[in-house]
PDB file of N, CA, C and O in Angstrom:
ATOM      1  N   UNK A   1     112.700 113.772  84.893  1.00  0.00           N
ATOM      2  CA  UNK A   1     113.427 114.648  85.945  1.00  0.00           C
ATOM      3  C   UNK A   1     113.257 113.633  87.175  1.00  0.00           C
ATOM      4  O   UNK A   1     112.216 113.015  87.402  1.00  0.00           O
ATOM      5  N   UNK A   2     114.346 113.557  87.881  1.00  0.00           N
ATOM      6  CA  UNK A   2     114.354 112.752  89.084  1.00  0.00           C
ATOM      7  C   UNK A   2     114.016 113.639  90.299  1.00  0.00           C
ATOM      8  O   UNK A   2     114.702 114.639  90.513  1.00  0.00           O
ATOM      9  N   UNK A   3     113.055 113.336  91.046  1.00  0.00           N
ATOM     10  CA  UNK A   3     112.575 113.962  92.228  1.00  0.00           C
ATOM     11  C   UNK A   3     112.714 113.234  93.508  1.00  0.00           C
ATOM     12  O   UNK A   3     112.225 112.112  93.636  1.00  0.00           O
ATOM     13  N   UNK A   4     113.416 113.876  94.548  1.00  0.00           N
ATOM     14  CA  UNK A   4     113.509 113.271  95.796  1.00  0.00           C
ATOM     15  C   UNK A   4     112.380 113.826  96.684  1.00  0.00           C
ATOM     16  O   UNK A   4     112.252 115.040  96.842  1.00  0.00           O
ATOM     17  N   UNK A   5     111.623 112.994  97.219  1.00  0.00           N
ATOM     18  CA  UNK A   5     110.599 113.351  98.191  1.00  0.00           C
ATOM     19  C   UNK A   5     110.875 112.822  99.539  1.00  0.00           C
ATOM     20  O   UNK A   5     111.222 111.651  99.698  1.00  0.00           O
ATOM     21  N   UNK A   6     110.727 113.673 100.539  1.00  0.00           N
ATOM     22  CA  UNK A   6     110.972 113.307 101.940  1.00  0.00           C
ATOM     23  C   UNK A   6     109.635 113.433 102.753  1.00  0.00           C
ATOM     24  O   UNK A   6     109.005 114.489 102.818  1.00  0.00           O
ATOM     25  N   UNK A   7     109.266 112.299 103.348  1.00  0.00           N
ATOM     26  CA  UNK A   7     108.100 112.323 104.244  1.00  0.00           C
ATOM     27  C   UNK A   7     108.623 112.357 105.593  1.00  0.00           C
ATOM     28  O   UNK A   7     109.385 111.474 105.986  1.00  0.00           O
ATOM     29  N   UNK A   8     108.233 113.394 106.382  1.00  0.00           N
ATOM     30  CA  UNK A   8     108.479 113.432 107.790  1.00  0.00           C
ATOM     31  C   UNK A   8     107.250 112.787 108.635  1.00  0.00           C
ATOM     32  O   UNK A   8     106.234 113.465 108.786  1.00  0.00           O
ATOM     33  N   UNK A   9     107.328 111.613 109.130  1.00  0.00           N
ATOM     34  CA  UNK A   9     106.244 111.010 109.822  1.00  0.00           C
ATOM     35  C   UNK A   9     105.870 111.636 111.260  1.00  0.00           C
ATOM     36  O   UNK A   9     106.720 112.200 111.950  1.00  0.00           O
ATOM     37  N   UNK A  10     104.674 111.505 111.608  1.00  0.00           N
ATOM     38  CA  UNK A  10     104.279 111.980 112.898  1.00  0.00           C
ATOM     39  C   UNK A  10     105.163 111.184 113.867  1.00  0.00           C
ATOM     40  O   UNK A  10     105.166 109.955 113.796  1.00  0.00           O
ATOM     41  N   UNK A  11     105.953 111.869 114.818  1.00  0.00           N
ATOM     42  CA  UNK A  11     106.708 111.229 115.765  1.00  0.00           C
ATOM     43  C   UNK A  11     105.953 110.245 116.688  1.00  0.00           C
ATOM     44  O   UNK A  11     104.859 110.581 117.141  1.00  0.00           O
ATOM     45  N   UNK A  12     106.440 109.160 116.956  1.00  0.00           N
ATOM     46  CA  UNK A  12     105.919 108.149 117.826  1.00  0.00           C
ATOM     47  C   UNK A  12     104.581 107.541 117.360  1.00  0.00           C
ATOM     48  O   UNK A  12     103.980 106.805 118.144  1.00  0.00           O
ATOM     49  N   UNK A  13     104.097 107.786 116.198  1.00  0.00           N
ATOM     50  CA  UNK A  13     102.987 107.148 115.600  1.00  0.00           C
ATOM     51  C   UNK A  13     103.280 105.699 114.979  1.00  0.00           C
ATOM     52  O   UNK A  13     104.195 105.453 114.193  1.00  0.00           O
ATOM     53  N   UNK A  14     102.431 104.873 115.427  1.00  0.00           N
ATOM     54  CA  UNK A  14     102.471 103.365 115.008  1.00  0.00           C
ATOM     55  C   UNK A  14     101.987 103.299 113.517  1.00  0.00           C
ATOM     56  O   UNK A  14     100.819 103.559 113.229  1.00  0.00           O
ATOM     57  N   UNK A  15     102.857 102.968 112.646  1.00  0.00           N
ATOM     58  CA  UNK A  15     102.537 102.921 111.257  1.00  0.00           C
ATOM     59  C   UNK A  15     102.196 101.507 110.716  1.00  0.00           C
ATOM     60  O   UNK A  15     101.826 101.327 109.555  1.00  0.00           O
ATOM     61  N   UNK A  16     102.336 100.564 111.586  1.00  0.00           N
ATOM     62  CA  UNK A  16     102.217  99.190 111.246  1.00  0.00           C
ATOM     63  C   UNK A  16     100.851  98.804 110.613  1.00  0.00           C
ATOM     64  O   UNK A  16     100.802  97.944 109.734  1.00  0.00           O
ATOM     65  N   UNK A  17      99.731  99.450 111.069  1.00  0.00           N
ATOM     66  CA  UNK A  17      98.430  99.211 110.499  1.00  0.00           C
ATOM     67  C   UNK A  17      98.261  99.735 109.126  1.00  0.00           C
ATOM     68  O   UNK A  17      97.578  99.091 108.331  1.00  0.00           O
ATOM     69  N   UNK A  18      98.830 100.861 108.772  1.00  0.00           N
ATOM     70  CA  UNK A  18      98.692 101.539 107.542  1.00  0.00           C
ATOM     71  C   UNK A  18      99.781 101.119 106.494  1.00  0.00           C
ATOM     72  O   UNK A  18      99.555 101.197 105.287  1.00  0.00           O
ATOM     73  N   UNK A  19     100.960 100.676 107.000  1.00  0.00           N
ATOM     74  CA  UNK A  19     102.132 100.270 106.068  1.00  0.00           C
ATOM     75  C   UNK A  19     101.677  99.341 104.934  1.00  0.00           C
ATOM     76  O   UNK A  19     102.051  99.626 103.796  1.00  0.00           O
ATOM     77  N   UNK A  20     100.924  98.279 105.124  1.00  0.00           N
ATOM     78  CA  UNK A  20     100.577  97.408 103.837  1.00  0.00           C
ATOM     79  C   UNK A  20      99.901  98.158 102.765  1.00  0.00           C
ATOM     80  O   UNK A  20     100.216  97.889 101.606  1.00  0.00           O
ATOM     81  N   UNK A  21      98.971  99.109 103.006  1.00  0.00           N
ATOM     82  CA  UNK A  21      98.264  99.804 102.072  1.00  0.00           C
ATOM     83  C   UNK A  21      99.198 100.860 101.454  1.00  0.00           C
ATOM     84  O   UNK A  21      99.081 101.138 100.260  1.00  0.00           O
ATOM     85  N   UNK A  22     100.092 101.437 102.204  1.00  0.00           N
ATOM     86  CA  UNK A  22     101.100 102.413 101.868  1.00  0.00           C
ATOM     87  C   UNK A  22     102.007 101.719 100.841  1.00  0.00           C
ATOM     88  O   UNK A  22     102.243 102.244  99.753  1.00  0.00           O
ATOM     89  N   UNK A  23     102.492 100.573 101.194  1.00  0.00           N
ATOM     90  CA  UNK A  23     103.449  99.828 100.260  1.00  0.00           C
ATOM     91  C   UNK A  23     102.759  99.396  99.087  1.00  0.00           C
ATOM     92  O   UNK A  23     103.352  99.490  98.013  1.00  0.00           O
ATOM     93  N   UNK A  24     101.546  98.917  99.126  1.00  0.00           N
ATOM     94  CA  UNK A  24     100.717  98.553  97.937  1.00  0.00           C
ATOM     95  C   UNK A  24     100.582  99.715  96.965  1.00  0.00           C
ATOM     96  O   UNK A  24     100.714  99.566  95.750  1.00  0.00           O
ATOM     97  N   UNK A  25     100.313 100.883  97.551  1.00  0.00           N
ATOM     98  CA  UNK A  25     100.121 102.117  96.711  1.00  0.00           C
ATOM     99  C   UNK A  25     101.503 102.436  95.999  1.00  0.00           C
ATOM    100  O   UNK A  25     101.534 102.732  94.805  1.00  0.00           O
ATOM    101  N   UNK A  26     102.615 102.365  96.764  1.00  0.00           N
ATOM    102  CA  UNK A  26     103.940 102.580  96.213  1.00  0.00           C
ATOM    103  C   UNK A  26     104.316 101.630  95.150  1.00  0.00           C
ATOM    104  O   UNK A  26     104.923 102.001  94.145  1.00  0.00           O
ATOM    105  N   UNK A  27     103.936 100.316  95.374  1.00  0.00           N
ATOM    106  CA  UNK A  27     104.212  99.236  94.519  1.00  0.00           C
ATOM    107  C   UNK A  27     103.491  99.556  93.147  1.00  0.00           C
ATOM    108  O   UNK A  27     104.081  99.318  92.093  1.00  0.00           O
ATOM    109  N   UNK A  28     102.267 100.073  93.157  1.00  0.00           N
ATOM    110  CA  UNK A  28     101.645 100.523  91.876  1.00  0.00           C
ATOM    111  C   UNK A  28     102.433 101.544  91.163  1.00  0.00           C
ATOM    112  O   UNK A  28     102.592 101.470  89.945  1.00  0.00           O
ATOM    113  N   UNK A  29     102.976 102.578  91.938  1.00  0.00           N
ATOM    114  CA  UNK A  29     103.812 103.559  91.269  1.00  0.00           C
ATOM    115  C   UNK A  29     105.078 103.020  90.723  1.00  0.00           C
ATOM    116  O   UNK A  29     105.555 103.467  89.680  1.00  0.00           O
ATOM    117  N   UNK A  30     105.653 102.037  91.428  1.00  0.00           N
ATOM    118  CA  UNK A  30     106.909 101.363  90.981  1.00  0.00           C
ATOM    119  C   UNK A  30     106.600 100.501  89.647  1.00  0.00           C
ATOM    120  O   UNK A  30     107.406 100.445  88.718  1.00  0.00           O
ATOM    121  N   UNK A  31     105.434  99.878  89.645  1.00  0.00           N
ATOM    122  CA  UNK A  31     105.091  99.084  88.481  1.00  0.00           C
ATOM    123  C   UNK A  31     104.752  99.954  87.163  1.00  0.00           C
ATOM    124  O   UNK A  31     105.005  99.532  86.034  1.00  0.00           O
ATOM    125  N   UNK A  32     104.180 101.156  87.403  1.00  0.00           N
ATOM    126  CA  UNK A  32     104.030 101.914  86.246  1.00  0.00           C
ATOM    127  C   UNK A  32     105.228 102.885  85.868  1.00  0.00           C
ATOM    128  O   UNK A  32     105.102 103.713  84.966  1.00  0.00           O
ATOM    129  N   UNK A  33     106.337 102.751  86.564  1.00  0.00           N
ATOM    130  CA  UNK A  33     107.561 103.465  86.235  1.00  0.00           C
ATOM    131  C   UNK A  33     107.721 104.817  86.865  1.00  0.00           C
ATOM    132  O   UNK A  33     108.682 105.519  86.549  1.00  0.00           O
ATOM    133  N   UNK A  34     106.815 105.226  87.754  1.00  0.00           N
ATOM    134  CA  UNK A  34     106.889 106.550  88.418  1.00  0.00           C
ATOM    135  C   UNK A  34     107.793 106.541  89.616  1.00  0.00           C
ATOM    136  O   UNK A  34     108.502 107.519  89.850  1.00  0.00           O
ATOM    137  N   UNK A  35     107.800 105.419  90.428  1.00  0.00           N
ATOM    138  CA  UNK A  35     108.561 105.342  91.500  1.00  0.00           C
ATOM    139  C   UNK A  35     109.879 104.628  91.247  1.00  0.00           C
ATOM    140  O   UNK A  35     109.777 103.500  90.764  1.00  0.00           O
ATOM    141  N   UNK A  36     111.066 105.080  91.483  1.00  0.00           N
ATOM    142  CA  UNK A  36     112.291 104.611  91.315  1.00  0.00           C
ATOM    143  C   UNK A  36     112.705 103.744  92.407  1.00  0.00           C
ATOM    144  O   UNK A  36     113.199 102.642  92.168  1.00  0.00           O
ATOM    145  N   UNK A  37     112.521 104.208  93.684  1.00  0.00           N
ATOM    146  CA  UNK A  37     112.916 103.497  94.840  1.00  0.00           C
ATOM    147  C   UNK A  37     112.386 104.303  96.021  1.00  0.00           C
ATOM    148  O   UNK A  37     112.101 105.496  95.917  1.00  0.00           O
ATOM    149  N   UNK A  38     112.269 103.619  97.123  1.00  0.00           N
ATOM    150  CA  UNK A  38     111.709 104.276  98.410  1.00  0.00           C
ATOM    151  C   UNK A  38     112.228 103.470  99.574  1.00  0.00           C
ATOM    152  O   UNK A  38     112.539 102.284  99.473  1.00  0.00           O
ATOM    153  N   UNK A  39     112.306 104.180 100.690  1.00  0.00           N
ATOM    154  CA  UNK A  39     112.464 103.368 101.925  1.00  0.00           C
ATOM    155  C   UNK A  39     112.611 104.400 103.008  1.00  0.00           C
ATOM    156  O   UNK A  39     112.781 105.596 102.774  1.00  0.00           O
ATOM    157  N   UNK A  40     112.528 103.814 104.331  1.00  0.00           N
ATOM    158  CA  UNK A  40     112.530 104.589 105.577  1.00  0.00           C
ATOM    159  C   UNK A  40     113.980 105.044 105.875  1.00  0.00           C
ATOM    160  O   UNK A  40     114.997 104.475 105.478  1.00  0.00           O
ATOM    161  N   UNK A  41     113.910 106.204 106.667  1.00  0.00           N
ATOM    162  CA  UNK A  41     115.181 106.760 107.230  1.00  0.00           C
ATOM    163  C   UNK A  41     114.906 106.591 108.770  1.00  0.00           C
ATOM    164  O   UNK A  41     114.561 107.531 109.484  1.00  0.00           O
ATOM    165  N   UNK A  42     115.077 105.408 109.176  1.00  0.00           N
ATOM    166  CA  UNK A  42     114.609 105.092 110.548  1.00  0.00           C
ATOM    167  C   UNK A  42     115.187 105.902 111.751  1.00  0.00           C
ATOM    168  O   UNK A  42     114.562 105.943 112.811  1.00  0.00           O
ATOM    169  N   UNK A  43     116.267 106.486 111.605  1.00  0.00           N
ATOM    170  CA  UNK A  43     116.809 107.225 112.746  1.00  0.00           C
ATOM    171  C   UNK A  43     116.044 108.614 112.781  1.00  0.00           C
ATOM    172  O   UNK A  43     116.193 109.340 113.764  1.00  0.00           O
ATOM    173  N   UNK A  44     115.296 108.967 111.814  1.00  0.00           N
ATOM    174  CA  UNK A  44     114.626 110.284 111.722  1.00  0.00           C
ATOM    175  C   UNK A  44     113.185 110.287 111.727  1.00  0.00           C
ATOM    176  O   UNK A  44     112.594 111.365 111.658  1.00  0.00           O
ATOM    177  N   UNK A  45     112.523 109.146 111.803  1.00  0.00           N
ATOM    178  CA  UNK A  45     111.024 109.014 111.666  1.00  0.00           C
ATOM    179  C   UNK A  45     110.671 109.545 110.231  1.00  0.00           C
ATOM    180  O   UNK A  45     109.668 110.245 110.094  1.00  0.00           O
ATOM    181  N   UNK A  46     111.412 109.254 109.235  1.00  0.00           N
ATOM    182  CA  UNK A  46     111.073 109.774 107.864  1.00  0.00           C
ATOM    183  C   UNK A  46     111.392 108.741 106.896  1.00  0.00           C
ATOM    184  O   UNK A  46     111.962 107.685 107.171  1.00  0.00           O
ATOM    185  N   UNK A  47     110.981 109.115 105.711  1.00  0.00           N
ATOM    186  CA  UNK A  47     111.237 108.301 104.440  1.00  0.00           C
ATOM    187  C   UNK A  47     111.644 109.055 103.191  1.00  0.00           C
ATOM    188  O   UNK A  47     111.277 110.216 103.009  1.00  0.00           O
ATOM    189  N   UNK A  48     112.378 108.414 102.358  1.00  0.00           N
ATOM    190  CA  UNK A  48     112.811 109.010 101.144  1.00  0.00           C
ATOM    191  C   UNK A  48     112.216 108.262  99.936  1.00  0.00           C
ATOM    192  O   UNK A  48     112.332 107.044  99.802  1.00  0.00           O
ATOM    193  N   UNK A  49     111.569 109.064  99.061  1.00  0.00           N
ATOM    194  CA  UNK A  49     111.111 108.439  97.865  1.00  0.00           C
ATOM    195  C   UNK A  49     111.663 109.093  96.694  1.00  0.00           C
ATOM    196  O   UNK A  49     111.684 110.323  96.649  1.00  0.00           O
ATOM    197  N   UNK A  50     112.158 108.314  95.643  1.00  0.00           N
ATOM    198  CA  UNK A  50     112.704 108.846  94.580  1.00  0.00           C
ATOM    199  C   UNK A  50     111.747 108.439  93.373  1.00  0.00           C
ATOM    200  O   UNK A  50     111.431 107.279  93.109  1.00  0.00           O
ATOM    201  N   UNK A  51     111.339 109.567  92.686  1.00  0.00           N
ATOM    202  CA  UNK A  51     110.466 109.515  91.569  1.00  0.00           C
ATOM    203  C   UNK A  51     110.838 110.055  90.333  1.00  0.00           C
ATOM    204  O   UNK A  51     111.735 110.895  90.266  1.00  0.00           O
ATOM    205  N   UNK A  52     110.167 109.609  89.238  1.00  0.00           N
ATOM    206  CA  UNK A  52     110.386 110.194  88.010  1.00  0.00           C
ATOM    207  C   UNK A  52     109.190 111.109  87.675  1.00  0.00           C
ATOM    208  O   UNK A  52     108.110 110.596  87.381  1.00  0.00           O
ATOM    209  N   UNK A  53     109.332 112.309  87.706  1.00  0.00           N
ATOM    210  CA  UNK A  53     108.197 113.204  87.537  1.00  0.00           C
ATOM    211  C   UNK A  53     108.659 114.580  86.779  1.00  0.00           C
ATOM    212  O   UNK A  53     109.840 114.921  86.708  1.00  0.00           O
ATOM    213  N   UNK A  54     107.694 115.240  86.286  1.00  0.00           N
ATOM    214  CA  UNK A  54     108.001 116.510  85.519  1.00  0.00           C
ATOM    215  C   UNK A  54     108.587 117.673  86.373  1.00  0.00           C
ATOM    216  O   UNK A  54     109.307 118.556  85.906  1.00  0.00           O
ATOM    217  N   UNK A  55     108.192 117.574  87.706  1.00  0.00           N
ATOM    218  CA  UNK A  55     108.471 118.577  88.577  1.00  0.00           C
ATOM    219  C   UNK A  55     108.417 118.256  90.004  1.00  0.00           C
ATOM    220  O   UNK A  55     107.758 117.258  90.297  1.00  0.00           O
ATOM    221  N   UNK A  56     108.985 118.912  90.955  1.00  0.00           N
ATOM    222  CA  UNK A  56     108.672 118.611  92.404  1.00  0.00           C
ATOM    223  C   UNK A  56     107.133 118.688  92.690  1.00  0.00           C
ATOM    224  O   UNK A  56     106.627 117.818  93.399  1.00  0.00           O
ATOM    225  N   UNK A  57     106.407 119.649  92.191  1.00  0.00           N
ATOM    226  CA  UNK A  57     104.957 119.622  92.393  1.00  0.00           C
ATOM    227  C   UNK A  57     104.254 118.551  91.848  1.00  0.00           C
ATOM    228  O   UNK A  57     103.290 118.087  92.455  1.00  0.00           O
ATOM    229  N   UNK A  58     104.654 118.058  90.670  1.00  0.00           N
ATOM    230  CA  UNK A  58     104.031 116.971  90.006  1.00  0.00           C
ATOM    231  C   UNK A  58     104.256 115.704  90.855  1.00  0.00           C
ATOM    232  O   UNK A  58     103.352 114.875  90.966  1.00  0.00           O
ATOM    233  N   UNK A  59     105.365 115.557  91.412  1.00  0.00           N
ATOM    234  CA  UNK A  59     105.859 114.370  92.237  1.00  0.00           C
ATOM    235  C   UNK A  59     104.887 114.304  93.430  1.00  0.00           C
ATOM    236  O   UNK A  59     104.319 113.258  93.743  1.00  0.00           O
ATOM    237  N   UNK A  60     104.720 115.493  94.095  1.00  0.00           N
ATOM    238  CA  UNK A  60     103.831 115.559  95.330  1.00  0.00           C
ATOM    239  C   UNK A  60     102.361 115.235  94.877  1.00  0.00           C
ATOM    240  O   UNK A  60     101.634 114.553  95.599  1.00  0.00           O
ATOM    241  N   UNK A  61     101.962 115.700  93.753  1.00  0.00           N
ATOM    242  CA  UNK A  61     100.577 115.417  93.299  1.00  0.00           C
ATOM    243  C   UNK A  61     100.403 113.895  93.108  1.00  0.00           C
ATOM    244  O   UNK A  61      99.352 113.361  93.464  1.00  0.00           O
ATOM    245  N   UNK A  62     101.424 113.169  92.544  1.00  0.00           N
ATOM    246  CA  UNK A  62     101.287 111.822  92.301  1.00  0.00           C
ATOM    247  C   UNK A  62     101.216 111.010  93.684  1.00  0.00           C
ATOM    248  O   UNK A  62     100.766 109.865  93.723  1.00  0.00           O
ATOM    249  N   UNK A  63     101.677 111.663  94.774  1.00  0.00           N
ATOM    250  CA  UNK A  63     101.571 110.990  95.999  1.00  0.00           C
ATOM    251  C   UNK A  63     100.312 111.356  96.928  1.00  0.00           C
ATOM    252  O   UNK A  63     100.226 110.925  98.077  1.00  0.00           O
ATOM    253  N   UNK A  64      99.432 112.109  96.394  1.00  0.00           N
ATOM    254  CA  UNK A  64      98.312 112.660  97.038  1.00  0.00           C
ATOM    255  C   UNK A  64      97.413 111.454  97.567  1.00  0.00           C
ATOM    256  O   UNK A  64      96.800 111.560  98.629  1.00  0.00           O
ATOM    257  N   UNK A  65      97.361 110.342  96.809  1.00  0.00           N
ATOM    258  CA  UNK A  65      96.462 109.140  97.195  1.00  0.00           C
ATOM    259  C   UNK A  65      97.221 108.243  98.038  1.00  0.00           C
ATOM    260  O   UNK A  65      96.684 107.167  98.301  1.00  0.00           O
ATOM    261  N   UNK A  66      98.353 108.478  98.505  1.00  0.00           N
ATOM    262  CA  UNK A  66      99.113 107.662  99.418  1.00  0.00           C
ATOM    263  C   UNK A  66      98.310 107.388 100.736  1.00  0.00           C
ATOM    264  O   UNK A  66      98.015 108.343 101.456  1.00  0.00           O
ATOM    265  N   UNK A  67      97.970 106.184 101.051  1.00  0.00           N
ATOM    266  CA  UNK A  67      97.082 106.028 102.216  1.00  0.00           C
ATOM    267  C   UNK A  67      97.808 106.543 103.595  1.00  0.00           C
ATOM    268  O   UNK A  67      97.135 106.947 104.544  1.00  0.00           O
ATOM    269  N   UNK A  68      99.131 106.498 103.620  1.00  0.00           N
ATOM    270  CA  UNK A  68      99.860 106.939 104.769  1.00  0.00           C
ATOM    271  C   UNK A  68      99.779 108.581 104.922  1.00  0.00           C
ATOM    272  O   UNK A  68      99.927 109.198 105.977  1.00  0.00           O
ATOM    273  N   UNK A  69      99.553 109.056 103.823  1.00  0.00           N
ATOM    274  CA  UNK A  69      99.267 110.507 103.817  1.00  0.00           C
ATOM    275  C   UNK A  69      97.831 110.912 104.208  1.00  0.00           C
ATOM    276  O   UNK A  69      97.580 111.820 105.000  1.00  0.00           O
ATOM    277  N   UNK A  70      96.926 110.164 103.588  1.00  0.00           N
ATOM    278  CA  UNK A  70      95.458 110.370 103.829  1.00  0.00           C
ATOM    279  C   UNK A  70      95.199 110.123 105.319  1.00  0.00           C
ATOM    280  O   UNK A  70      94.432 110.887 105.905  1.00  0.00           O
ATOM    281  N   UNK A  71      95.751 109.168 105.937  1.00  0.00           N
ATOM    282  CA  UNK A  71      95.615 108.817 107.326  1.00  0.00           C
ATOM    283  C   UNK A  71      96.251 109.901 108.262  1.00  0.00           C
ATOM    284  O   UNK A  71      96.145 109.747 109.479  1.00  0.00           O
ATOM    285  N   UNK A  72      96.819 110.845 107.820  1.00  0.00           N
ATOM    286  CA  UNK A  72      97.403 111.738 108.599  1.00  0.00           C
ATOM    287  C   UNK A  72      98.691 111.334 109.321  1.00  0.00           C
ATOM    288  O   UNK A  72      98.989 111.858 110.394  1.00  0.00           O
ATOM    289  N   UNK A  73      99.407 110.464 108.773  1.00  0.00           N
ATOM    290  CA  UNK A  73     100.650 110.080 109.456  1.00  0.00           C
ATOM    291  C   UNK A  73     101.888 110.787 109.019  1.00  0.00           C
ATOM    292  O   UNK A  73     102.975 110.518 109.530  1.00  0.00           O
ATOM    293  N   UNK A  74     101.743 111.722 108.047  1.00  0.00           N
ATOM    294  CA  UNK A  74     102.884 112.579 107.544  1.00  0.00           C
ATOM    295  C   UNK A  74     102.790 114.073 108.006  1.00  0.00           C
ATOM    296  O   UNK A  74     101.915 114.799 107.533  1.00  0.00           O
ATOM    297  N   UNK A  75     103.583 114.479 108.822  1.00  0.00           N
ATOM    298  CA  UNK A  75     103.651 115.888 109.277  1.00  0.00           C
ATOM    299  C   UNK A  75     104.054 116.909 108.267  1.00  0.00           C
ATOM    300  O   UNK A  75     103.548 118.029 108.189  1.00  0.00           O
ATOM    301  N   UNK A  76     105.069 116.411 107.442  1.00  0.00           N
ATOM    302  CA  UNK A  76     105.625 117.435 106.400  1.00  0.00           C
ATOM    303  C   UNK A  76     106.163 116.481 105.210  1.00  0.00           C
ATOM    304  O   UNK A  76     106.574 115.330 105.360  1.00  0.00           O
ATOM    305  N   UNK A  77     106.081 117.154 104.070  1.00  0.00           N
ATOM    306  CA  UNK A  77     106.603 116.616 102.833  1.00  0.00           C
ATOM    307  C   UNK A  77     107.465 117.703 102.107  1.00  0.00           C
ATOM    308  O   UNK A  77     107.066 118.866 102.036  1.00  0.00           O
ATOM    309  N   UNK A  78     108.610 117.315 101.592  1.00  0.00           N
ATOM    310  CA  UNK A  78     109.299 118.203 100.666  1.00  0.00           C
ATOM    311  C   UNK A  78     109.743 117.513  99.341  1.00  0.00           C
ATOM    312  O   UNK A  78     110.004 116.310  99.344  1.00  0.00           O
ATOM    313  N   UNK A  79     109.814 118.123  98.421  1.00  0.00           N
ATOM    314  CA  UNK A  79     110.193 117.580  97.138  1.00  0.00           C
ATOM    315  C   UNK A  79     111.138 118.559  96.288  1.00  0.00           C
ATOM    316  O   UNK A  79     110.868 119.746  96.106  1.00  0.00           O
ATOM    317  N   UNK A  80     112.249 117.931  95.805  1.00  0.00           N
ATOM    318  CA  UNK A  80     113.167 118.720  95.021  1.00  0.00           C
ATOM    319  C   UNK A  80     113.780 117.926  93.982  1.00  0.00           C
ATOM    320  O   UNK A  80     113.899 116.706  94.096  1.00  0.00           O
ATOM    321  N   UNK A  81     114.190 118.599  92.932  1.00  0.00           N
ATOM    322  CA  UNK A  81     114.935 117.909  91.751  1.00  0.00           C
ATOM    323  C   UNK A  81     116.349 117.358  92.423  1.00  0.00           C
ATOM    324  O   UNK A  81     117.070 118.000  93.188  1.00  0.00           O
ATOM    325  N   UNK A  82     116.547 116.106  91.979  1.00  0.00           N
ATOM    326  CA  UNK A  82     117.856 115.536  92.405  1.00  0.00           C
ATOM    327  C   UNK A  82     118.519 115.107  91.066  1.00  0.00           C
ATOM    328  O   UNK A  82     117.913 114.461  90.211  1.00  0.00           O
ATOM    329  N   UNK A  83     119.826 115.521  90.949  1.00  0.00           N
ATOM    330  CA  UNK A  83     120.723 115.152  89.865  1.00  0.00           C
ATOM    331  C   UNK A  83     121.901 114.278  90.145  1.00  0.00           C
ATOM    332  O   UNK A  83     123.037 114.730  90.289  1.00  0.00           O
ATOM    333  N   UNK A  84     121.569 112.915  90.223  1.00  0.00           N
ATOM    334  CA  UNK A  84     122.779 112.020  90.406  1.00  0.00           C
ATOM    335  C   UNK A  84     123.883 112.174  89.349  1.00  0.00           C
ATOM    336  O   UNK A  84     123.606 112.324  88.159  1.00  0.00           O
ATOM    337  N   UNK A  85     125.074 112.134  89.791  1.00  0.00           N
ATOM    338  CA  UNK A  85     126.222 112.153  88.907  1.00  0.00           C
ATOM    339  C   UNK A  85     127.039 110.836  88.849  1.00  0.00           C
ATOM    340  O   UNK A  85     127.874 110.642  87.966  1.00  0.00           O
ATOM    341  N   UNK A  86     126.785 110.007  89.753  1.00  0.00           N
ATOM    342  CA  UNK A  86     127.501 108.748  89.800  1.00  0.00           C
ATOM    343  C   UNK A  86     126.492 107.602  90.207  1.00  0.00           C
ATOM    344  O   UNK A  86     125.585 107.858  90.999  1.00  0.00           O
ATOM    345  N   UNK A  87     126.640 106.389  89.691  1.00  0.00           N
ATOM    346  CA  UNK A  87     125.857 105.331  90.099  1.00  0.00           C
ATOM    347  C   UNK A  87     124.716 105.016  89.135  1.00  0.00           C
ATOM    348  O   UNK A  87     124.666 105.547  88.025  1.00  0.00           O
ATOM    349  N   UNK A  88     123.779 104.127  89.578  1.00  0.00           N
ATOM    350  CA  UNK A  88     122.800 103.544  88.713  1.00  0.00           C
ATOM    351  C   UNK A  88     121.862 104.519  88.125  1.00  0.00           C
ATOM    352  O   UNK A  88     121.319 104.307  87.041  1.00  0.00           O
ATOM    353  N   UNK A  89     121.654 105.639  88.860  1.00  0.00           N
ATOM    354  CA  UNK A  89     120.679 106.621  88.309  1.00  0.00           C
ATOM    355  C   UNK A  89     121.331 107.810  87.478  1.00  0.00           C
ATOM    356  O   UNK A  89     120.666 108.660  86.886  1.00  0.00           O
ATOM    357  N   UNK A  90     122.700 107.759  87.512  1.00  0.00           N
ATOM    358  CA  UNK A  90     123.367 108.903  86.852  1.00  0.00           C
ATOM    359  C   UNK A  90     123.175 108.684  85.316  1.00  0.00           C
ATOM    360  O   UNK A  90     123.002 107.554  84.861  1.00  0.00           O
ATOM    361  N   UNK A  91     123.210 109.759  84.563  1.00  0.00           N
ATOM    362  CA  UNK A  91     123.140 109.674  83.111  1.00  0.00           C
ATOM    363  C   UNK A  91     124.405 108.978  82.555  1.00  0.00           C
ATOM    364  O   UNK A  91     125.522 109.142  83.046  1.00  0.00           O
ATOM    365  N   UNK A  92     124.145 108.214  81.525  1.00  0.00           N
ATOM    366  CA  UNK A  92     125.201 107.530  80.895  1.00  0.00           C
ATOM    367  C   UNK A  92     126.013 108.389  79.996  1.00  0.00           C
ATOM    368  O   UNK A  92     125.463 109.230  79.286  1.00  0.00           O
ATOM    369  N   UNK A  93     127.279 108.215  79.996  1.00  0.00           N
ATOM    370  CA  UNK A  93     128.112 109.199  79.118  1.00  0.00           C
ATOM    371  C   UNK A  93     128.278 108.584  77.673  1.00  0.00           C
ATOM    372  O   UNK A  93     128.906 109.196  76.810  1.00  0.00           O
TER     373      UNK A  93
END
């Protein structure tokens, strides 16, 4: 199941010090096949992470050890199933 997770970062917080550890954590998820892609939504102080997980709750659990979350840089997280219909992530007919 493809899950879209949105991180809402603490407004105005400088993430530069924690970003290397955050990206190293995400790289580990990418290498084990859990993370499909991720990146910032710069105009909104947020990020979008696309994961392969059994449920939205499972996706959030996979992210519990993210240093950016542990350091208190995330004000809110949401997770929901995403069903792409076109493009690289869409099911092949």
